[in-house]
C-alpha positions, -999 to +999 in steps of 0.1 A: +087-625-541+107-604-565+095-573-547+107-587-514+142-593-529+144-558-542+133-545-509+158-565-490+185-554-515+176-517-509+177-523-471+211-539-473+225-510-494+211-485-469+226-503-439+259-507-457+261-470-466+251-460-431+278-482-415+304-470-440+295-434-431+300-442-394+334-458-402+345-428-422+333-404-395+351-423-368+383-422-388+382-385-394+374-378-357+404-398-346+426-381-370+415-346-358+416-356-321+440-347-293+476-360-292+488-376-260+518-395-247+512-431-236+539-449-215+542-486-206+569-509-193+582-534-219+610-559-210+619-539-179+622-505-198+597-477-200+587-470-236+569-439-248+542-440-275+523-412-291+486-415-301+457-393-312+420-396-308+388-380-298+387-398-265+411-416-242+402-451-255+409-442-291+441-424-283+455-453-264+446-477-292+462-454-317+494-451-297+498-488-289+490-499-325+515-473-339+543-487-316+536-523-328+522-536-294+488-550-285+462-539-259+429-553-250+406-526-236+376-533-214+346-511-206+364-490-181+400-502-180+427-524-195+423-562-197+457-570-210+487-553-226+512-568-250+496-602-244+500-601-206+470-605-184+470-592-149+483-619-125+465-626-092+467-596-068+475-571-096+454-550-119+460-532-152+454-495-147+455-463-168+472-436-148+473-400-158+502-376-149+485-348-128+510-325-110+516-320-082+502-353-070+517-374-098+501-404-113+464-408-107+442-438-118+415-429-144+390-450-163+376-447-198+342-436-186+357-413-159+352-376-167+381-368-144+404-382-170+410-346-181+417-356-217+436-326-231+463-322-257+497-332-245+486-352-215+507-382-204+492-416-195+508-448-182+495-484-188+506-498-154+503-532-138+495-521-102+490-536-068+458-527-050+452-522-013+419-514+005+418-491+035+385-482+051+367-494+021+387-473-004+410-488-030+445-474-036+469-485-064+506-484-067+520-460-093+549-461-118+583-450-105+587-428-135+581-390-141+575-377-177+594-345-183+590-316-208+604-282-214+587-250-201+595-214-209+595-186-184+593-148-190+609-128-161+602-091-157+605-064-130+577-039-129+588-032-093+622-035-076+641-028-108+671-019-086+659-041-057+692-053-042+728-058-049+723-095-059+697-086-086+719-058-100+749-081-100+732-109-121+709-089-143+714-057-164+689-029-159+676-036-194+670-072-187+652-064-155+629-037-170+624-051-205+622-088-194+638-119-207+631-156-213+646-187-197+637-224-200+641-256-181+629-292-181+609-310-154+579-332-146+560-301-135+565-264-141+581-258-107+608-283-113+613-270-148+617-235-134+642-248-108+661-265-136+663-232-155+675-213-125+702-239-117+715-237-153+719-199-150+730-198-113+699-177-102+690-176-065+658-196-059+642-208-027+613-230-037+592-252-014+589-289-020+557-289-001+568-312+027+559-299+061+570-324+088+558-357+076+529-343+056+529-331+019+509-300+013+503-302-024+491-265-026+526-255-014+547-275-039+566-250-060+558-220-038+584-193-043+598-185-008+621-161-027+635-157-062+665-135-070+667-127-033+632-112-033+604-124-010+567-115-008+563-081+009+531-069+025+528-031+018+494-023+035+462-039+047+456-074+060+476-104+048+446-116+027+433-085+012+461-060+014+485-046-012+515-069-019+547-067-038+556-102-050+562-124-080+529-127-097+527-159-117+508-163-150+503-191-176+496-186-213+461-199-223+463-209-260+425-211-263+421-174-256+456-161-266+460-144-233+479-145-199+459-159-170+468-153-133+478-188-121+485-210-092+518-222-077+540-235-105+539-271-092+503-275-104+511-274-141+522-301-165+547-285-190+536-311-216+502-294-215+510-258-204+543-246-218+546-208-213+547-190-180+555-155-167+568-143-134+564-105-129+577-086-099+548-061-093+525-046-067+490-062-066+460-068-044+440-100-043+412-084-062+433-066-088+462-085-104+474-067-135+476-091-165+486-066-192+519-083-199+537-067-229+551-100-240+537-129-261+551-164-263+555-159-300+580-132-291+601-157-271+636-162-286+631-200-284+662-206-306+682-187-280+667-199-247+695-218-230+711-222-264+735-197-281+735-161-293+756-146-320+777-115-311+794-095-338+821-068-330+825-039-355+855-016-355+855+021-363+856+015-400+824-006-400+842-039-405+832-070-385+864-080-367+850-108-346+820-131-345+814-152-314+787-177-304+778-171-268+758-194-245+724-179-236+729-155-207+767-159-211+793-133-218+812-125-250+849-117-251+858-085-270+887-083-295+916-062-283+926-028-298+899-021-324+909+007-347+895+035-368+916+049-396+927+085-393+914+109-418+916+146-426+942+153-400+922+137-372+933+106-353+910+084-332+916+067-298+894+037-288+872+045-257+850+015-254+820-003-269+785+010-275+767-016-254+773-043-228+779-078-239+777-099-208+746-118-199+737-119-236+701-129-244+698-122-281+719-118-313+736-084-312+761-062-329+786-043-307+803-012-322+836+003-311+835+039-299+864+065-304+875+099-293+893+122-317+922+145-317+941+167-341+933+195-365+911+189-395+920+205-428+887+224-427+893+256-407+856+257-398+858+224-380+870+229-344+887+195-345+864+177-321+842+148-331+806+148-319+793+113-308+757+112-322+728+096-304+717+063-319+687+055-297+669+059-264+650+034-242+625+040-214+632+020-182+617+018-147+584+033-137+551+014-138+527+006-166+496+009-143+487+036-118+457+046-098+444+081-099+467+102-077+496+078-081+530+087-096+562+070-108+594+081-125+606+068-159+643+068-168+656+075-203+687+056-213+705+072-242+727+051-266+756+051-270+767+057-234+793+084-245+769+103-268+778+140-267+743+153-261+721+131-239+694+157-234+658+145-237+622+158-235+591+141-222+556+144-235+522+128-228+495+120-253+467+127-229+473+152-201+438+145-188+450+110-178+486+116-170+511+144-168+549+141-171+576+166-161+611+172-174+625+146-150+603+118-164+580+118-133+545+108-143+514+117-122+480+100-128+452+125-129+423+107-145+411+073-157+421+060-191+453+054-211+481+078-221+513+073-241+544+087-224+571+095-250+607+104-246+626+122-274+663+129-277+673+165-285+701+151-307+686+131-336+650+130-324+652+093-313+621+082-294+607+055-272+572+052-257+553+033-230+515+030-226+503+039-192+469+027-179+452+048-151+424+032-131+400+049-106+401+043-069+372+026-052+358+043-022+360+016+004+374+008+038+381-025+055+398-037+087+421-067+092+396-081+116+360-077+126+362-095+160+389-098+187+388-116+220+415-103+243+426-101+280+436-071+302+470-059+290+467-074+255+474-052+225+468-057+188+474-035+158+444-033+135+452-024+098+427-002+079+428-004+041+411+023+020+405+023-017+417+058-022+445+058+003+430+085+026+439+087+062+417+072+089+408+082+124+403+057+152+378+057+180+366+034+208+331+031+220+343+023+256+377+038+264+374+026+300+377-009+287+395-008+254+416+021+239+429+027+204+456+051+192+458+068+158+480+040+145+453+015+151+469-001+181+441-016+203+448-022+240+426-037+267+427-018+300+400-035+320+393-070+333+358-071+318+336-054+292+337-049+255+340-021+229+336-013+193+367+001+175+358+022+145+381+035+117+367+065+098+383+076+066+386+113+055+357+108+031+334+096+059+335+058+053+337+036+084+346+000+094+345-015+128+358-043+150+342-056+181+365-063+210+354-087+238+374-090+270+376-126+280+360-136+313+343-166+328+309-150+320+314-146+283+327-180+272+297-184+249+306-152+231+342-161+225+334-195+210+308-180+186+313-150+164+284-136+143+296-112+115+270-091+097+268-087+059+296-065+046+304-048+013+335-068+004+319-103+008+350-114+027+346-124+063+377-126+084+384-129+121+418-128+138+426-151+166+447-135+194+469-156+215+446-150+245+416-160+225+432-193+215+445-200+250+410-195+264+394-218+238+421-245+244+417-242+282+380-249+281+384-276+254+359-259+230+358-255+193+351-222+176+323-212+152+322-183+128+287-174+115+283-153+084+257-148+057+278-173+037+271-199+063+293-211+091+326-227+099+333-247+131+369-256+139+374-285+163+397-281+193+423-302+174+424-275+147+427-247+173+456-266+189+474-266+155+470-228+151+492-222+182+500-186+188+477-167+165+461-168+131+431-158+110+400-176+096+384-163+063+352-172+044+344-157+010+329-164-024+357-180-044+375-163-073+377-192-099+402-196-127+389-206-162+393-243-156+374-242-123+347-220-136+340-243-165+335-272-141+315-254-114+291-239-140+262-221-125+269-232-090+285-209-064+319-219-050+331-208-016+367-204-003+378-212+032+412-202+044+432-205+077+463-185+084+460-166+050+458-200+032+492-211+045+474-238+065+455-262+042+458-294+062+439-286+094+452-312+118+416-318+128+380-315+115+361-285+103+324-286+099+312-263+071+276-251+066+274-237+030+245-220+012+228-240-015+196-230-035+175-261-041+162-263-077+126-272-088+122-309-084+157-314-071+162-342-046+182-331-016+195-366-012+213-363-046+234-333-034+271-337-030+298-313-020+330-311-041+365-298-033+380-284-066+417-276-070+433-252-094+436-277-123+401-289-119+405-321-099+375-330-078+371-346-044+336-357-034+321-353+001+288-365+016+266-338+030+232-331+045+207-305+033+184-284+054+169-249+052+190-236+023+223-249+035+245-281+030+266-293+059+297-314+056+330-322+073+365-318+060+401-319+072+415-295+047+406-260+034+403-245+000+375-241-026+342-261-023+309-261-042+277-282-041+258-299-069+232-326-074+246-333-109+278-350-120+304-322-125+331-331-149+367-328-136+395-313-156+401-283-178+399-300-212+371-315-232+362-348-216+365-380-237+332-391-224+315-363-244+327-378-277+319-413-265+284-401-257+280-386-292+292-419-308+268-438-286+239-416-298+250-421-334+251-459-330+217-459-313+203-439-343+218-464-367+202-493-349+168-474-349+171-469-387+178-505-392+149-515-370+125-493-390+137-508-423+133-543-410+098-536-397+088-520-431+102-550-449+082-574-427+050-555-433+055-555-471+064-591-471+031-599-452+011-578-478+027-597-507+024-631-491 
């Protein structure tokens, strides 16, 4: 019996130590978890609490306990808050702030909770309604706000228009500057920043008629008077000059090409950049020469200190100026005469309006009189104090060129002559005027040096090669006699193209790519041939009663770009609408069928595109090994279709995978998922949708959101607890066996 007691004592010690270990581990995990904001309504007022934890449940508990309230958490949601149970017809919910849609209901075991640092949650007593079997909940009438910081820079259009030059100095435009604003999403924070500074901004609120297009919230129709400008190619794949938008990814320490500003929560993502530059869809330069750590955060929409120094080196005025405000110079700064020379004030060495940093402004003078030294001619040389490179581009393709400008300080320096050099003439050459020509791939440092004083400034230029490729703005056109359309050919190396028609008696084409139908029936293939022998073609079908089947189905063969796009002419749409038919585009990426309702909404023209999707980091982490596909109508400007589209999408069935388990998911730019039922047959899944964007298929359970899901930590804890129970069970069994042996 003594052996049994000792054994039981050992067992209890082991169990106690094990449980203590679990408790210590849980405490340390919570302390090192993510910090979030938790809101609730108490006595008619919204209170904000802050909590930390390794999952949503622990963070809410920590926030509520720290604020002195009480919460009773169930398996998936809240049972009561602050002693209040949900009355009949209402339900306690946890709702997460997810711009641009706002508050969205989440649960503790819901991977879509997107549990990331800085996220906002609301413990809300909601009303529930059920429509078509789906439950919807009312949301709080409250929007959490945070401050976001925006870096603005011109790589193109430095001298774009009179408005830009009137509100920004050339240095501000070319070197860039920071602004900040507060809002419930990054778009409204940017709007707030622009309103504070009086900047022109035309930003969409996403409302089109009575429908909200969430992809369009925060879309920049124009900023500082500058709109998107198509330079060449098709609207989807051409070269554009526009405001490229980036966000700063703390995890990688780099800028990422982002979505419309309305999709970001400034509590989670704080730093953004808007760069006026030339890009294509496939090649968006991300080599920004600015880091958030360089942001003058103490100055953004705060104050800057401006000091004025006279000709004797004495500070005669110090002024605190609002960020982007103007300083007021002291009157009549002086410089003491000396050696028979007197000095007359001529101005200041730099501008001091639109101030964005602390600065010292020095008075400048001209001289007159005869010095006592007979070797001195009596004139005073104004020495050079510095030089800055402005304008030009930081990236060029082989064969491209741009011109940099040297700005010498002070503005009245006697000798403003400069010389230009390149560190690698095999990559880029530069002439005496600062014009750079890209001659080979690689990087080169372009340096300007002043003749007086040897002051220098440099920029790094990256030169990329040019892809040998050619593409057309459409691969299929359905037209009537007398119709004409301009096809746009885009070549990777910018060479000229020559146009031909396979049947000039039916369809002609001129050397500008203008296609014209000159017959009542027939068809032709229009071919564009580049100077280096590459070709791309577009089939033109003349609409008749006999070829209805051909105009309601288009089969596009495999192409090099992996992007399949057809352009609807007005005649094509009219014919489809007249016969009440839908339209099907068949490609190696599957097919898309637009219902007649969708065709009605396109009205007088448009395009349909199918491609493999380019995913951002958040999306790629959720999609994993699956392939996502992108579907666009009217260059993506039409997302809500006004009807139904049937999509047949490729899917490779894995070993032992059950086709009935496959689901299709729509994924947005911040990782939110929408699930669709589908059918599988012969390597494709088929589903219906009323909106276009990015879709992928999976038989698993993809986790929504860009951050680490709280469910992962919960799963780890569950495994740990199961292990503890197993250890205890083994000990109990061993004890029972020994007790029987000693009985």
